[in-house]
C-alpha positions, 0 to 999 in steps of 0.5 A: 854512845858517849856525848860530851857537852861543853859550855851549855846546860843542855845535857842528856846521857852525857858528860858535861862541863860546869863551874863549881857552883853549877855542878849540881845544877848540871847533874839535875839536867841529866848529865851522867858525869860533870867536870869542873872546868875550873879544877880539871881540863876536860881533855884530861878527864874524858876520852873516846867520845862519840859526839862533842857538842861545843857551846863555847868555841875558841880554845874549848873547840880546839881542845875538843878534837882530842876527846873524839874516838875514831869517827867521832864528831864535833858540833859547835854552835859558837863559831864559824869554821870557814878559816879552819884548817882541820881536815875533819871540818864540814860546814852546815847552814841552819836557817831559822824561821818563824813557825807558829805550829812548831812554837805551839808544839814547844809550848805543849812540851813545856806545859807537860814538863817534858822540856824545861826552860830556865829564865835568869831574869824577866824585864818589862818591855820598857827595859830592853837596854837593862835586859841586854846589859844583864845578858852581856854580863854572862855566867847565867843559868837561863835566858833573859826575857822581856815581859810583853803582857803586863800583869 
């Protein structure tokens, strides 16, 4: 199965896109092939994809349809599809709820090294505005976090 992952660092057995400075980083996450989206249009470098995972939306989502082989799927987490005229679009709804047992299981996976977390920068709990401003700049390799417990 060929999977294209567009605009995200989550990769497995996949073709992924990244900027020049992140090519090796994305390869280290497990991408079989990484396309420098600043140098090459991904639709010129990939074909017959089973699943496209889009984390960008907009023009990237529109261009993703051309990658699919017959029966292929596009999954996006970056946009609503209600105004789309694409006949292959089906909506799904995802509900997120707090679940302590799931969070504990995720913590075990992180501790075991089976799930990697990338933190761009940690701010103190008294710096939420600064943390938000940092996150709004974009182009990060990880998440912005607030430290709840003082060390």
